[in-house]
C-alpha angles and dihedrals in degrees: 000000000000087000090053093054094045092047091048091049091051091053090044092056090048091049094050090054090051092048092055090049095046117064092192090076092059091043093055099039104036119007101044096041092049091046090051093047091049091048094053093043089056094040093053096037092111091054097189125058110243138176099016105183120247133173123229123208104197106189093170104050095196133133092262094049090049088050090056091050090051091050091050091049090050093059116104095239107037128066120187097228099164136029100206120202094212142011089251090060091046092049090052090053093051092046090052090052094241092122133026097209146017127221115199120197108193128224117273089027094141094037092055092048093050090046092053091245121138116254133175145216118215126208129194114197129187109248093197091093113043093190094053090043091055095046094048093045092054096048096041091050090049092051095048094043091049090051092047092048090050091054092048092045091056092049093050095047089051087057090060102265120135117242091253092051091046092051091049090053093046094047111022088166116040118205116213117191122197116189109207128210095359105038094163092056085233110180091201089063090049103039105032094066089051106037095047096049087046089060090045093055094046094054092041094056092041093051092048094049091046094049093054098031095054088059089058094043093052095040094241095118093102090052089050091051093045090053086064091047090249095307106135092191093054090045091050096048093046090048099051099033096085091048090048092052095046094045091048091053089046090052091053089052087050089057090049089056093045098048103029107027102032091032101228108169119249105211099158141041119323088191092060090047092050093050090046089052090058093046090048093053093045092049093055091044088054092049090047089053090051092052096050092043092054097042101032087198120108099205095044092044091052090050094049092043091051092048092048090049098052093046088062093075093053092054098040094089093240096111100026120017114252091220089060093052123096114270095255090052091049089056091045091056088065094070091073122078087204090071092062095037092056089051089056093049093048092046096047102032104036109015098038089218121180112273092245091068090065096052094085093054091046089051091053090051088055089055090053088055096049105039099058090049088069084079094063091104087059089051090052090054092049091050093047102048120071094212089076095052131093097026116145 
């Protein structure tokens, strides 16, 4: 054991000297992560989508049709940016990307309402952006339903019903919706705790692969191993420890940005989140080590590591729910530590779940740390044999 610590310390000193001579370390572990965090903090500073442009084709041009247009424009999400004279003009606007939706008010709109005949309002929404589509659908439906209810309420009160009786007749069953954990539908609360850790994992795995791969590329792997007196575990620990420390400090700065700058609520345990941060970083360092040990090629390992990293977001359940995926894809989502890390962040930051609910995910992160390390003997072989050195 004393030999292990002395060997690890020798490698650690060697690695620190290399870090100060190699700007790429600082680029991957400090500058690029901070730039990415700042970018997303600025990008999501608004939080909630507002004033999405729509075009209105008012083919009635009456007081009631203008009232509908005013109510649509007053919604938080929609902004009546264009009053198109025809559907052809409105279609041109949506094809050019100037508006995200069209609202068409038909002729005789007011006449039909006053004659107690059913009329309709048609909307055409761009399906290219599901988020915008959903937001506009909700607010446009609310505006039209509110207008329709107001018309019916006036008719019923004129028939002698009280306002309370009229409302009961209009809505015999009232629907109350309570949005939990993110009641403002704030996209900064939803995306910041996913985009920023995504950047963290990408740069963690890239830095780890680079740190080991550059030894193979330059033919200094044997010297690295000899510094640890042939102990691959001591060589490995001494190699990744500086990166672990810097990335951990970077991750804590990430939390400062998420919770203090962006304003994401912290309803659970900061201690659990901090420990999970460390496990998250170690898990991706371990996976990065596995990739470079198997491939023994810096350029190929960086490519595979990058591809593996970006796939994590798709299978995290943040864009498409895991429970709605096919069963093979649900199983496939389990090969990414990011899947379990995001569960911890959501549970502890937004849901305020009891700490015990995060233990399972933390345990899985520990498995991601341990299992790839079983390939350290392969890494020792790669470092010892010249045929693996000097590859691009």
